[in-house]
N, C-alpha and C positions, 0 to 999 in steps of 0.2 A: 590456514585454509585458503586465505585470500591475499597472500602476500603480494603487495604492489598492484593489486587490481584497482582500477578506477571505477567507482560506483556512485551513481546518483541516488539519493534518497529524497523523495518528495514527501511533504507533510512531516518534515523532520524536526519541527519545533517542540513536539511533545508526544506523549502516548507511545503507540507502537513505533512510529517513525523515529522518535528520539532514541528509544531503547535499542532499536535495530541498528541505527547509525553507530551507536557506541559499540555494539557487538561486532559489527563489520570492521570498524577501526581497530578494535582489539585483536581481530584476526588478521590484521596487516593491510587492510584496504585503505586506499586514499579516497576519502569520502567527500562528495560534494553534497552538502545539505541544502535542501531547497524548501521554502515555505512562503506563504503569503504574509506571514507574520515575521517581523524583524527579530523575534525571539529565537528564530532558527539559528541566529549567530551564537546564541548561548549554547546550543548543542555543538556547533563547530568548535567553540572555545573550550567546552568540556573535553572534547576529543583531544585537542592540542595539549591541554593540561595533563592528560594521561599519557602524553608522549606520541600520540597519533598524528596523522595528517588529515586536515579537513579545512574546507572553505565553505562559505555561505553565499548562495545566489538567491535573491528574492524573486519569486515568480508566482503568477496566478496561472495554474495549469488549465484553466478554462479559456485562456487566451493563447492562440497559436503563436503569436509573436513572442510572448513570454517563454513558451516552451522551447521554441527555436533558439532563443537567446540563451536559455539555460544550457542546452546541449552545446551551442557554439562556445560559450564561456568555459564549459568543461574541457572541450577540445583545445581551447586557447591555453588553459592552465596546464593540462596534463598531456595533450597530444593524442589522446585516444579515449574511448569509452568501452569498458569491459562488462559493466553490469548496471542494472537499475532496479530499484524497488519503488514501484509506483503506488504509493500509499496515501497520498493526500485525498481528503474527502470531507464531506459535510454531513451532518446528522439530519435525521428526519424532523419534520415540523411538528410531529406528535398530533396529527389531526386525522380524522376519518377522511377517506378519499373524496367524498362529496363536498368537503369543506376546504380542500386544497385550492389555492389560487394557481392560476397558470404560471405566475411568476415563481411561486415556491416549487412547482413541478419542474419548470425549466431550469431553475438554479441547481436543483439536486442532480438532474441529468447532465447539466453542463459540466459540473465538477466531478461527480462520481463515475460518469461513464465517458462523456466526450473528452474529459481531461485525460483519462487513461488512454483513449485512442490517440490523442495528440502526442502524448509522451511516447507511446510505442512507435508512432510514425517517425518521429525525429530521432529517437534512440536507435531504431533499426538502421536508419541511413548511416549513422555514425559507426555502428557496429559492423555493418557490411563492409564499409571502407577499411575497417581495422582488422578484418578477418574473423569476426564472430563475437559472440557475447551471450549473456544470460539476462533475462528480464523476469521479474516477479511482480505480479499485480496483487493488490489487496482486494479480494472480493469479500465474501462474508458467508457464514452459514445461511444467512438470509438470501444468498444467491441461489439456494436450492429449496428453501422453505419460506414461510411468510409469518409475520406477526401483524396484529391490528395496528392501525394508526401509523403506518410506515410505508404506504404504497409507493411513494416516489423513491424511497431508499431501496426497497425490495426490488423494484423494477430495474433500477440502475445496477444493482449488484448481480441480478440475473444476467444483465447485459455484459458485465465484466467477464463473467464465466464464458459466455459465447464468444466474446472478443478474444479472450485468451486462447481458446481452442482454435479459432480461425487463424490467429497470428502464428501459433505453434505449427499449424499445418503448412502455412505459406513459407516459413523461414527455417524450419528444422534442417532441411538439406543444405541450407546456405550458412549453417553454423551458428544460428541464433536460437537458443532455447527460450521458450516462453511458458511460464507456469503461474499458478495463483495460489495464494494461501486463503483459507476460508476461516477467519477467526470466529469463535463463538462470542460469548459475553466476556470481554476483556476489560479489566478495570482501568480504563483510560479516563481522562477528564470528560470526554464526550459521553461515555457510559455513566460516569458518576452523575452528570447533569440529568441524564434520563432517569436514573434510579431515584433521584430526588424530586423529579417532576410529579406533582400530585396525581396526574392521570396515568402515570406509569409505574409508580412505586410498588403497588400491589401486584402488578403483572410480573415484575422482576422477582418478587418472592416466589411466584409460581414457576418462573423460569429456572430458578435454582433447583427446584425439585426434578427438573428434566436434565440435569447434568449428572450422569452416573459417577463422575469423579468427585462430586460432592462440594464443588466450589466453582467460582468464576476464575477466569485466567488472569495472568499478569502479562504486561507487554513483552518482557524478554522471552517469554515462552513462545510467542509468535516469531520474535526475532531469530531465535535459534533455527526454526524451520526455514526462514528466509535465507539465513546464512548458508545452510546446507544446499538449498536450491541454487544459490548463486555460485557455489563452489564446484570444482571438478568431481567431487564425490557424487554429485547428481548428474554426471555427464550423459547418462542415458535416459534422463527424465525430461520430457517436454509434453505440454498439453495436460499436465496433471493439476488436479485440484486437491491441495493438501489441507485437510480439515484440522484446525487447531481449536477444538470446540469442547473439550472435556466430555465428548460423547453425546453432545446435545442432539445430533441428527439421528442417532441410533434408537432413540425412544419415540 
């Protein structure tokens, strides 16, 4: 589906990012794995061990200089950029809104929303120069609904949905498609930590009851949706919010 496409995956060290990077590489993409953690190199190495093509570029997506360098390094290695999965993010502080510090609030928005903006900004420039491309952002089911003790996360993910729609509108006629996936409860390390948190564990028991499919999701299930959106099979899809949430939002 993605033979020889050059695709950046942010937040590729683990969870949804790692699973998606592996799927994209298996589909023939040349993957540039990015993460703030050096363990992103482990994902790139795993791809190479499977016979795929991958490199690792360390970056903090909340810093514009890092994002610009990530795109520049991709162009330096591969000569073009065809796709991007903007997945890097941070979890909520698990506090009621009135207990959030301004630092916690600004950190969440800097990574989960401003970071996506910075990625789109620099990726679009590269894609326009190369004749087009496809971008997928990780929003969340919490970009359309809310849960308690997650105000900063919910706000950022609502913003990602608006940003995705705005970018799709601006760049569709120029050959760049922009979509988002809205994962529900996916069993990533971040979610596992939240499930184990004493203030959240009972809440996750209740959340399971609101999943008509009867379970929480797995990272590759989100990755499959991302792979489709990045491929030509989704050539007429832009500005779409693809829910991968086990039916959570229908209840």
